N, C-alpha and C positions, 0 to 999 in steps of 0.2 A: 816709107819711103824707103828709096833705098839702102840694100846696108853700108854699099859706101858711104854714102851723103853719110845716114848716118853715125857712123865713125866718125866724120871730120868735127861733130858737132862739138865746140866745149865744152862742156860742163862744167860750170860755173860761174857763180853767179857776177851777173856784166855790173851791179852802180849793191856799194854802204844799201843796209837795211834802213826804212828810210821809216816817218810815222807812230803811231801811236797804237794799245794794242782796241780803241773803239774803232781805228781807221782803216786794220786790219778787218777786223771784225765786219767793217761793213764792207772791204774790198771782199773776203771771203760771201759777204748773200748775194751783191752781185753777179759778181761772175760766175754763181753756181746757177741764178736765176737766167746769166746773158751770156758766157765764157764755157762754161764748157763741154756744152755738143759737140761745137770744131776744137778746140783745146786742150780737150781731157779735163779728167776732178782734181778736183787739188789741184790745180794745174802745171798737171803732171800730163805733156803732150802724148797725145799715140798712134803718133809714126804718120800721120795721113798733112795731117800743119804743125808747126814749126811749136815746141814748147818752149814757153816765154817762157818762162823762169831762165834761159840760158839764152834770152832776144838780147840785141843790143839797144832796140830799142824801147826796152825797156830801163830800162841808164838812165835816160835822157826825156825830159817830161816834154820836151819840145817835137821830137820826134812819134814819143808815141802817140802826145793831140792831136798830129797831123794824121794817124793811121787808123785811129780809137775813133778821136771822133769828128775828124775833117776829111774819113777815106778815101787818103791816097794813094791806096791798095784796091779801090772799089775793084780798079781791072781781072784782077789778080783771085777776089771770091772776098775781103776781109770791105765790110759793106761797113758805113760812119752809123754809130751810135750817138750822134751828139742828138736826134727827134726824140729818143730813149731813156740815154742815162746822162745826169748835170753832169757838171765839172768834178762837180764833187768826190760824186761816183769813180767816175772814169780814174780819179786820181788815185781811190783808193782796191780802184780795183788792182794799179799797176803798182801800190803800198803791199800789196796782196802777194802777187806776184813776183819779184824779188822777196820778201820776204819766207814764199817756197821755196825758192832760190835755199838760201841761205841756209831756213831747214834740213833739207839736202846733207847739205854740207853737215851740219850735227848728227845728222847718222847713218852721214858711211858715201850719204848714196852718189854725193858733186867733189870737187878740191875746190878748197881757196881757189880765191883769187891769187898768181906770184906778182908780185912789189915788182915796177920797173924794169 
């Protein structure tokens, strides 16, 4: 990604953390199986495609489903995973991605969201 675009990405979680440890574990497993090839290991983007940790799509279940399950961004290269992953799986991946954003905050690699 060109430096000018990288610099415009706000490195902060777009959603409160949600989910339970079992859901995060399932999300990590399904992410590793289906997402890391394009979006990077541990949800840390590699610069070619969006870093999901900072994506507003991860903050909204319906938007996430439109993209991940229904293929709303298929023309841009993001295929639908509805035939490969269950709704439970894609919800778990979303919970894992949000958890990874908050882990970046805890590690000092991102900023906490600013209120209001």
